[in-house]
C-alpha positions in Angstrom: -13.6 -67.2 -32.3 -13.2 -63.3 -33.1 -15.1 -61.9 -35.8 -14.6 -58.4 -37.5 -17.6 -56.7 -39.0 -16.6 -54.3 -41.9 -18.7 -51.8 -43.6 -17.6 -50.2 -46.7 -19.5 -47.0 -48.1 -18.8 -44.4 -51.2 -17.3 -41.4 -50.0 -19.3 -38.5 -50.0 -19.5 -36.5 -53.2 -18.4 -39.6 -55.3 -21.9 -40.8 -57.1 -24.0 -43.5 -56.3 -26.2 -44.4 -59.1 -27.8 -47.3 -57.4 -28.5 -45.6 -54.7 -30.1 -43.0 -56.7 -32.4 -45.7 -58.5 -33.1 -47.1 -55.4 -34.1 -43.9 -54.2 -36.4 -43.1 -57.1 -38.1 -46.3 -56.7 -38.9 -45.9 -52.9 -40.3 -42.4 -54.1 -42.7 -44.4 -56.4 -43.6 -46.4 -54.1 -45.2 -43.4 -52.1 -42.1 -43.4 -49.5 -41.4 -39.2 -50.3 -39.4 -38.7 -46.6 -36.7 -40.6 -48.9 -33.8 -37.7 -49.1 -31.1 -39.7 -50.3 -29.9 -43.2 -50.5 -26.1 -44.9 -50.5 -25.4 -48.3 -51.0 -22.3 -50.2 -49.3 -21.0 -53.4 -48.6 -21.1 -55.4 -45.3 -18.6 -58.2 -44.4 -18.2 -60.4 -41.9 -14.9 -62.2 -41.4 -14.3 -64.7 -39.2 -10.6 -64.7 -37.6 -8.3 -67.5 -35.4 -8.2 -66.3 -32.0 -5.9 -63.5 -31.6 -5.1 -60.0 -29.7 -7.7 -57.4 -30.2 -4.9 -55.2 -31.4 -3.4 -57.9 -34.1 -6.7 -58.2 -35.4 -7.8 -54.9 -35.6 -4.1 -54.4 -37.6 -4.5 -57.2 -40.0 -8.4 -56.1 -40.7 -7.2 -52.8 -41.5 -4.6 -54.0 -44.0 -7.1 -56.3 -45.6 -9.5 -53.2 -46.1 -6.9 -51.0 -47.5 -5.7 -54.1 -49.9 -8.8 -55.9 -51.3 -12.0 -54.9 -49.4 -12.3 -51.1 -50.1 -11.4 -49.4 -53.0 -9.7 -46.2 -50.5 -9.9 -44.0 -53.5 -13.4 -43.8 -53.9 -14.7 -45.9 -50.8 -14.9 -45.1 -46.9 -14.6 -48.6 -44.6 -14.9 -48.9 -41.2 -14.8 -52.2 -39.0 -15.4 -53.6 -35.3 -13.8 -56.2 -33.8 -16.3 -58.7 -32.0 -15.6 -61.4 -29.7 
């Protein structure tokens, strides 16, 4: 079985209020070394066996059509067998 590990994050310059809230909470707990926090999504997608090139093409389509809002989010993925 093939698995895709997909990471979706906000693009640089897009405000991340949840990340800021986490950063402030960490600072209030004494973690003053934290400079910035950006929140994202991680997904594992199990795929039927197929050639790697086909899996990459299909996962790219999934990301662009549903998994990431490409206007404000970046994505990357890796295929693992």
